C-alpha positions as CSV (number, residue, x, y, z in Angstrom):
1,M,24.4,-5.3,-10.1
2,Q,24.2,-2.3,-7.8
3,P,21.1,-1.5,-5.8
4,R,18.9,1.0,-7.7
5,N,15.5,2.6,-7.4
6,M,12.9,1.1,-9.7
7,S,9.9,2.8,-11.1
8,M,7.4,1.6,-8.5
9,S,8.3,4.1,-5.7
10,G,9.8,1.6,-3.4
11,V,7.3,-1.3,-3.7
12,V,10.1,-3.7,-4.7
13,D,13.7,-3.2,-5.6
14,L,14.8,-6.1,-7.9
15,A,18.5,-5.4,-7.3
16,A,17.9,-5.7,-3.6
17,V,16.2,-9.0,-4.1
18,K,19.2,-10.2,-6.0
19,A,21.5,-9.0,-3.3
20,A,19.4,-10.8,-0.7
21,Q,19.7,-14.1,-2.7
22,E,23.5,-13.7,-2.8
23,A,23.9,-12.4,0.8
24,K,24.7,-15.7,2.5
25,A,27.0,-16.8,-0.2
26,K,28.9,-13.5,-0.2
27,A,29.3,-13.5,3.6
28,E,30.6,-17.1,3.5
29,Q,33.0,-16.2,0.6
30,T,34.2,-13.2,2.6
31,R,35.0,-15.4,5.6
32,A,36.7,-18.0,3.4
33,E,38.8,-15.4,1.7
34,A,39.9,-13.9,5.0
35,A,40.9,-17.4,6.2
36,R,43.0,-17.9,3.1
37,Q,44.8,-14.7,3.8
38,G,45.6,-15.8,7.3
39,G,42.7,-14.3,9.2
40,T,39.7,-15.8,10.9
41,G,37.0,-14.1,8.8
42,A,36.0,-12.2,11.9
43,V,35.9,-8.5,12.6
44,S,37.0,-6.5,15.6
45,P,34.3,-4.9,17.8
46,A,35.8,-1.6,16.7
47,D,34.7,-2.4,13.1
48,L,31.1,-2.5,14.2
49,V,30.8,1.3,14.4
50,I,32.1,3.2,11.3
51,D,32.0,6.8,10.1
52,V,30.6,7.1,6.6
53,D,30.7,10.0,4.1
54,E,29.3,10.5,0.6
55,A,32.4,9.1,-1.1
56,G,32.3,5.8,0.9
57,F,28.5,5.4,1.1
58,E,28.2,2.9,-1.8
59,H,30.9,0.5,-0.4
60,D,30.5,1.0,3.3
61,V,26.7,1.0,3.3
62,L,25.1,-0.3,0.1
63,Q,27.6,-3.1,-0.5
64,R,27.9,-4.1,3.1
65,S,24.1,-4.3,3.4
66,A,24.2,-7.4,1.3
67,E,26.2,-9.0,4.2
68,V,24.7,-7.4,7.4
69,P,22.0,-4.9,8.2
70,V,23.5,-1.5,8.3
71,V,21.9,1.0,10.8
72,I,22.5,4.6,9.9
73,D,22.8,7.3,12.6
74,F,22.4,10.7,11.1
75,W,23.8,13.2,13.6
76,A,25.5,16.6,14.0
77,E,27.9,18.1,16.5
78,W,25.4,20.8,17.5
79,C,22.6,18.3,18.1
80,Q,22.1,17.7,21.8
81,P,19.6,14.7,21.4
82,C,22.2,13.2,19.0
83,K,24.7,13.2,21.9
84,Q,22.3,11.2,24.0
85,L,21.3,8.7,21.2
86,S,24.6,8.0,19.5
87,P,26.4,6.5,22.5
88,V,23.4,4.2,23.1
89,L,23.5,3.0,19.4
90,E,27.3,2.5,19.6
91,R,27.0,0.5,22.8
92,L,24.2,-1.7,21.3
93,A,26.2,-2.3,18.1
94,V,28.9,-3.9,20.2
95,E,26.4,-5.7,22.5
96,Y,24.6,-7.2,19.5
97,N,27.9,-8.7,18.5
98,G,27.8,-8.3,14.7
99,R,24.1,-8.7,14.1
100,F,24.1,-5.2,12.7
101,L,26.7,-2.6,11.6
102,L,26.3,1.0,12.8
103,A,27.2,3.7,10.2
104,K,27.5,7.3,11.6
105,I,26.8,10.1,9.1
106,D,27.5,13.8,10.0
107,V,24.7,15.7,8.2
108,D,26.7,18.9,8.1
109,A,29.4,17.3,6.1
110,N,27.1,15.1,4.0
111,Q,24.2,17.3,2.9
112,M,23.5,15.3,-0.2
113,L,22.9,12.1,1.8
114,M,20.6,13.9,4.1
115,Q,18.6,15.1,1.1
116,Q,18.5,11.7,-0.5
117,F,17.0,10.2,2.6
118,G,14.5,13.0,2.9
119,I,15.6,13.8,6.5
120,Q,13.7,16.8,8.0
121,G,15.3,16.7,11.5
122,I,17.9,14.9,13.5
123,P,18.7,12.5,15.1
124,A,17.3,10.3,12.4
125,V,17.9,6.6,12.2
126,F,17.5,4.4,9.1
127,A,18.5,0.9,8.1
128,V,19.7,-0.4,4.8
129,V,19.1,-4.1,4.2
130,A,20.2,-5.7,0.9
131,G,20.2,-2.3,-0.7
132,Q,16.8,-1.3,0.6
133,A,16.5,1.8,2.9
134,L,14.1,1.5,5.8
135,P,13.2,4.4,8.2
136,L,13.5,3.2,11.8
137,F,12.8,6.3,14.0
138,Q,13.4,10.0,14.3
139,G,14.3,12.0,17.4
140,A,15.4,10.7,20.8
141,A,14.1,7.2,21.7
142,G,14.3,5.1,24.8
143,E,16.6,2.1,24.9
144,Q,13.8,-0.4,25.2
145,Q,12.2,1.0,22.0
146,I,15.5,1.0,20.2
147,R,16.1,-2.7,21.2
148,Q,12.6,-3.7,20.0
149,T,13.2,-1.9,16.7
150,L,16.7,-3.5,16.2
151,D,15.3,-7.0,17.1
152,Q,12.6,-6.6,14.4
153,L,15.1,-5.4,11.9
154,I,17.4,-8.3,12.6
155,Q,14.6,-10.8,12.3
156,V,13.4,-9.4,9.0
157,A,17.0,-9.3,7.7
158,E,17.6,-12.9,8.6
159,E,14.2,-14.4,7.6
160,R,13.6,-12.5,4.4
161,F,17.1,-11.7,3.1
162,G,19.3,-14.5,4.8
163,L,21.6,-12.0,6.5
164,T,23.1,-13.6,9.5
165,G,25.5,-10.8,10.4
166,L,29.2,-10.6,11.0
167,T,31.5,-12.9,13.0
168,V,33.2,-10.8,15.8
169,D,36.5,-11.7,17.4
170,P,37.5,-9.6,20.4
171,D,41.2,-10.2,19.5
172,A,40.9,-9.3,15.8
173,E,42.6,-6.2,14.7
174,P,40.4,-3.4,13.4
175,G,40.4,-3.2,9.6
176,G,42.2,-6.6,9.4
177,P,42.0,-9.4,6.8
178,A,38.2,-9.8,7.0
179,A,37.6,-6.2,6.1
180,A,40.0,-6.4,3.2
181,A,38.4,-9.6,2.0
182,A,35.0,-8.0,2.2
183,A,36.1,-5.2,-0.1
184,A,37.9,-7.4,-2.5
185,A,35.7,-10.5,-2.8
186,P,33.7,-10.7,-6.0
187,E,30.0,-11.5,-5.9
188,P,29.2,-15.0,-6.9
189,A,27.6,-15.4,-10.3
190,G,24.4,-17.3,-10.6
191,P,23.2,-19.4,-13.6
192,Y,20.5,-16.9,-14.6
193,D,22.4,-13.7,-14.0
194,A,22.5,-12.7,-17.7
195,L,18.7,-13.2,-18.1
196,L,17.9,-11.5,-14.9
197,E,20.2,-8.5,-15.7
198,A,18.5,-8.3,-19.2
199,A,15.1,-8.3,-17.5
200,V,16.1,-5.4,-15.2
201,Q,17.6,-3.5,-18.2
202,A,14.3,-4.0,-20.1
203,L,12.3,-2.7,-17.2
204,D,14.6,0.4,-17.0
205,A,14.1,0.9,-20.7
206,G,10.3,0.6,-20.4
207,D,10.3,-2.7,-22.4
208,L,7.8,-4.5,-20.2
209,G,7.1,-7.3,-22.7
210,G,10.9,-8.0,-23.0
211,A,11.2,-8.1,-19.2
212,I,8.2,-10.4,-18.8
213,R,9.7,-12.8,-21.4
214,A,13.1,-12.8,-19.7
215,Y,11.6,-13.6,-16.3
216,Q,9.4,-16.3,-17.8
217,N,12.4,-17.9,-19.4
218,V,14.1,-18.1,-16.0
219,L,11.0,-19.5,-14.3
220,S,10.6,-22.2,-17.0
221,D,13.9,-23.7,-15.9
222,D,13.8,-22.6,-12.2
223,P,10.1,-22.2,-11.1
224,G,11.2,-21.3,-7.5
225,N,13.6,-18.5,-8.5
226,T,12.7,-15.7,-6.1
227,E,14.0,-12.7,-8.1
228,A,12.3,-13.9,-11.3
229,K,8.9,-14.4,-9.5
230,L,9.0,-11.0,-7.9
231,G,10.3,-9.4,-11.1
232,L,7.5,-11.0,-13.2
233,A,4.8,-9.9,-10.8
234,Q,6.2,-6.3,-11.0
235,A,6.5,-6.3,-14.7
236,E,3.0,-7.6,-15.2
237,L,1.6,-5.0,-12.8
238,L,3.4,-2.2,-14.7
239,Q,2.1,-3.6,-18.0
240,R,-1.5,-3.6,-16.7
241,V,-1.4,0.1,-15.7
242,Q,0.5,1.3,-18.8
243,G,-1.5,4.0,-20.5
244,A,-4.1,4.2,-17.7
245,D,-5.4,7.7,-16.8
246,P,-5.0,7.8,-13.0
247,Q,-7.5,10.6,-12.6
248,Q,-10.2,8.8,-14.6
249,V,-9.5,5.4,-12.9
250,R,-9.9,6.9,-9.4
251,K,-13.0,8.8,-10.5
252,E,-14.7,5.6,-11.7
253,A,-13.6,3.7,-8.6
254,A,-15.1,6.3,-6.4
255,E,-18.3,6.5,-8.4
256,K,-18.7,2.8,-8.8
257,P,-17.8,1.1,-5.5
258,R,-19.4,-2.2,-6.6
259,D,-17.7,-2.3,-10.0
260,V,-15.1,-5.0,-9.5
261,Q,-12.9,-4.1,-12.5
262,A,-12.8,-0.5,-11.5
263,Q,-11.6,-1.4,-8.0
264,I,-9.0,-3.8,-9.3
265,V,-7.5,-1.3,-11.7
266,A,-7.5,1.4,-9.0
267,A,-5.7,-1.0,-6.6
268,D,-3.1,-1.6,-9.3
269,L,-2.5,2.1,-9.5
270,D,-2.4,2.5,-5.7
271,L,0.4,-0.1,-5.6
272,V,2.4,1.3,-8.4
273,G,2.2,4.7,-6.6
274,G,3.6,3.1,-3.4
275,H,0.2,3.2,-1.5
276,V,0.4,-0.4,-0.5
277,E,-2.1,-0.3,2.4
278,D,-4.6,1.6,0.2
279,A,-4.4,-1.1,-2.5
280,F,-4.8,-3.9,-0.1
281,G,-7.6,-2.2,1.8
282,R,-9.5,-1.4,-1.4
283,L,-9.5,-5.0,-2.5
284,I,-10.4,-6.4,0.9
285,E,-13.4,-4.1,1.1
286,T,-14.4,-5.2,-2.4
287,V,-14.1,-8.9,-1.3
288,Q,-16.5,-8.1,1.6
289,R,-19.2,-6.7,-0.7
290,T,-19.0,-9.3,-3.6
291,A,-19.7,-13.0,-4.1
292,G,-19.1,-15.8,-6.6
293,D,-16.8,-15.1,-9.6
294,D,-16.5,-11.4,-8.8
295,R,-15.2,-12.2,-5.3
296,D,-12.8,-14.8,-6.7
297,A,-11.4,-12.3,-9.3
298,V,-10.7,-9.8,-6.6
299,R,-9.1,-12.4,-4.3
300,R,-6.8,-13.6,-7.1
301,R,-5.7,-10.0,-7.9
302,L,-5.0,-9.4,-4.2
303,L,-2.8,-12.5,-4.1
304,E,-0.9,-11.3,-7.1
305,L,-0.2,-8.0,-5.4
306,F,1.0,-9.9,-2.3
307,E,3.6,-11.5,-4.6
308,V,4.7,-8.0,-5.8
309,V,5.3,-6.7,-2.3
310,G,6.7,-9.9,-0.8
311,A,5.2,-12.6,1.4
312,D,7.2,-11.6,4.5
313,D,6.3,-7.9,4.3
314,P,4.4,-6.9,7.5
315,R,1.7,-5.2,5.3
316,V,1.2,-8.4,3.5
317,V,1.0,-10.4,6.7
318,G,-1.7,-8.1,8.0
319,A,-3.6,-8.0,4.8
320,R,-3.7,-11.8,4.6
321,R,-5.3,-11.9,8.0
322,A,-7.9,-9.3,6.9
323,L,-8.6,-11.2,3.7
324,A,-9.2,-14.4,5.8
325,R,-11.6,-12.6,8.0
326,A,-13.4,-11.2,4.9
327,L,-13.7,-14.6,3.3
328,F,-14.7,-16.6,6.3
């Protein structure tokens, strides 16, 4: 299943979740395949910095991001700050020894990619992790700031997505057996792939009931299935807001700050629109001014929204702390 944008404006990408679950297995399979072909499963330091165009973006960035965090450097020949930043990124890619892959994209030759990422100026640096695009920074940046950003990226990629990076061998030939194996190795199939694929297709078709049933079927056999848990939370959220009038919901929430149900519905819409902090902040404020059953209902909905976004998301971590302060 290829990474795709879902209908929640970037809140959670189910295809990326699936890619994250398979990342470790795929990386191990790639190394094993390279070894069978006579290689070590390692890449050359020269393979850590690659030029990418629109034709190769899916393979070189999206598919590789299921194996290693891919940092994208958007640059142009005429851009003077790019000429200062790019060499630093290239040096750090080698220094970090396979913990991330650097993809360089010339914006003059790849205008479509520039538009898809919404880039207003260069240099601009993004990351793609398990199919998810993350903005890192724009403009010239100091090396210390870059290192801190890369360290955070690598930590999230490993802890949340299981991406441990590439094995680097200084003696390996650029584009050798490991690179060929990475392109050729099939993704391992999981026992619930058919049901999970059916759920995603149902979501794409707007059949929220069908998606919910498919995810529930997976969870009945495998209660810890990460993709199914996240998918179910997303599908239930979408079902709750289906048919809601956003203007009316927000009007009622503004006019009735103590109406628990009005605030809960507005928070759902906030999250569906990608306004994660707004959704969390609204419910935390409601927790602060309620008590008893009302407070418990708000708390439960907030925990459900945490599931949609993901427990390791920094916004969730911060909101959990704020919730604890509001409760105690």
